[in-house]
C-alpha positions as CSV (number, residue, x, y, z in Angstrom):
1,M,-9.4,-9.6,17.4
2,V,-8.3,-11.5,14.3
3,I,-8.7,-10.1,10.8
4,T,-8.6,-12.3,7.7
5,A,-7.2,-11.7,4.3
6,E,-10.7,-11.7,2.9
7,E,-11.7,-8.9,5.3
8,I,-8.6,-6.9,4.3
9,L,-9.4,-7.3,0.6
10,A,-13.0,-6.3,1.2
11,E,-11.9,-3.1,3.0
12,I,-9.8,-2.0,0.1
13,G,-12.6,-2.7,-2.3
14,P,-12.8,0.9,-3.8
15,V,-9.0,0.8,-4.5
16,Q,-9.2,-2.7,-5.9
17,A,-11.7,-1.5,-8.5
18,V,-9.1,0.9,-9.8
19,L,-6.3,-1.7,-9.6
20,D,-8.4,-4.1,-11.6
21,E,-8.5,-1.6,-14.5
22,H,-4.7,-1.4,-14.5
23,D,-3.9,-5.1,-13.8
24,G,-2.8,-4.3,-10.3
25,V,-2.9,-6.9,-7.6
26,V,-2.9,-6.7,-3.8
27,T,-1.5,-9.8,-2.2
28,V,-2.2,-10.3,1.5
29,I,0.9,-12.1,2.8
30,D,0.2,-12.1,6.6
31,T,-2.3,-10.8,9.1
32,S,-0.7,-12.1,12.3
33,D,-1.3,-10.0,15.5
34,G,-3.1,-7.3,13.4
35,N,0.1,-6.5,11.5
36,I,-1.0,-6.6,7.9
37,M,1.7,-7.5,5.4
38,L,0.9,-6.7,1.8
39,S,2.5,-6.6,-1.6
40,L,1.4,-4.6,-4.6
41,D,2.0,-6.6,-7.7
42,G,1.1,-6.9,-11.3
43,G,0.5,-3.5,-12.9
44,C,1.6,-1.8,-9.7
45,T,5.2,-2.9,-10.3
46,G,7.0,0.2,-11.5
47,C,3.9,2.3,-11.7
48,S,4.4,5.9,-10.5
49,S,1.0,5.9,-8.8
50,T,1.9,2.9,-6.5
51,P,2.9,5.1,-3.5
52,M,-0.5,6.9,-3.7
53,T,-2.3,3.6,-3.9
54,A,-0.4,2.3,-0.9
55,M,-1.3,5.5,0.9
56,Q,-5.0,5.0,0.3
57,I,-4.8,1.3,1.4
58,Y,-2.8,2.2,4.5
59,Y,-5.4,4.9,5.5
60,S,-8.3,2.6,4.9
61,L,-6.8,-0.3,6.9
62,K,-5.5,1.7,9.8
63,K,-9.1,2.8,10.6
64,L,-9.9,-0.8,11.5
65,E,-9.7,-1.6,15.2
66,A,-8.1,-5.0,14.5
67,V,-5.2,-3.5,12.5
68,N,-2.0,-2.5,14.3
69,D,0.2,-1.8,11.3
70,V,0.2,-2.1,7.6
71,I,3.5,-3.1,6.0
72,F,4.2,-3.1,2.3
73,V,6.9,-5.7,1.6
74,N,8.0,-4.0,-1.6
75,G,8.4,-0.6,0.1
76,E,5.5,1.1,-1.7
77,L,4.7,3.5,1.1
78,P,7.5,6.0,1.8
79,E,8.0,6.9,5.5
80,Y,6.9,10.6,4.9
81,M,3.5,9.4,3.6
82,R,3.1,7.1,6.5
83,T,3.9,10.0,8.9
84,F,1.4,12.2,7.1
85,I,-1.4,9.7,7.4
86,D,-0.6,9.0,11.0
87,Q,-0.7,12.7,11.8
88,K,-4.0,13.1,9.9
89,M,-5.6,10.2,11.8
90,A,-4.4,11.5,15.1
91,K,-5.9,14.9,14.3
92,E,-9.2,13.4,13.3
93,A,-9.3,11.3,16.5
94,Q,-8.6,14.4,18.5
95,E,-11.3,16.3,16.8
96,G,-13.7,13.4,17.2
97,D,-13.9,12.9,13.5
98,G,-12.8,9.3,13.1
99,D,-15.2,8.7,10.2
100,G,-13.1,10.7,7.7
101,A,-15.9,13.2,7.0
102,K,-13.5,16.1,6.7
103,D,-11.7,14.4,3.8
104,D,-13.6,16.7,1.3
105,E,-11.5,19.6,2.5
106,G,-8.3,18.1,1.1
107,P,-5.0,17.3,2.9
108,Q,-4.3,19.4,5.9
109,G,-0.9,17.7,6.9
110,E,2.0,19.0,8.8
111,I,5.1,16.8,8.3
112,V,7.9,18.0,10.5
């Protein structure tokens, strides 16, 4: 299944609303084979909140069936955050809660 840049940007809509307020820009560089390559530009450059923004985008996009991986070309998502999200999503899938309904409880991670 192919996913377009427009679909990617639509999926991150709630994050984009915040980025718009801070002159942040998400640039979709590639979507080949479900490997989404993004860059966070504009106001995101040098912003201390950029890793958290990247984490929210990664989490949203990884829920899509057509997405295999999300790569931030500027390195905005540290490996420990990626591991945390992957563990969280695996736990949600195991519990049969793929819709994120338990997000209200806060992070329940276990980075090892």
